[in-house]
N, C-alpha and C positions, 0 to 999 in steps of 0.2 A: 698380538698378542696383550697389546696395550688396552686397544677398541674392545676386547672382550673381557677383561678385568674391570676396564671404566664402568660399562656396563651393566656387567652381570654381580659383580662381587658385592655392591654396597647394598643390593636390593637383596639377590636370594640367601644372603649370607648372614645382611645384618652388619657388615664389615664398615665401620667408622672413619678408618685409613689402611691405605695402600701403602707399604714398606718397600722398595727395591733399592737397589744398589748400582752406582753408577761411577767407577773411578775415573778422573779427571783427565785423561787421554784418550775417554770414549766418548769424541765430542758431540757424535752424531747420534749415538743415543740420548746425551744429556739434553740435547737440542729438541729428540725427539720428546722425552720425557714431561720439558718444561713448554712444550707445546699442546699438551695434554692435560695439563693444568697439575703437574708434578711441581714441587719448592724443595730445595736442598735446606738439608737438617740444618747444617753447617755447626756438627759437633758430634762428638763419637758415639754410637750406640754400642755399648757394654765394651769391649775394646776394639771395635770397626771404626771406621770414616766410610763419608762418599755414600752417603744414604739421601734418598731423594722419598718423599712423602706426599700423599693425596689425601686429603681430607674429605670426607663425604661432606657436600654442602646442604645445609637443610632449608627447606622451604618454606616458607610464614605466609598461610596463608587466612584470608578474611581478618586482615590486621586493620581495616577500616570499621 
């Protein structure tokens, strides 16, 4: 699911960031998220904790 999200959501839907939840005892999920470029937000979103985010990396072309 992460592969599909990472590959298509940013491009097909002009999504800037993908937000997903991973509670602390889900170590395998957290390791997978981190390996795919997600980082913990480390703050509550509304009233909820334990979210990770992956933000679209913008490529800068013709900088020279």
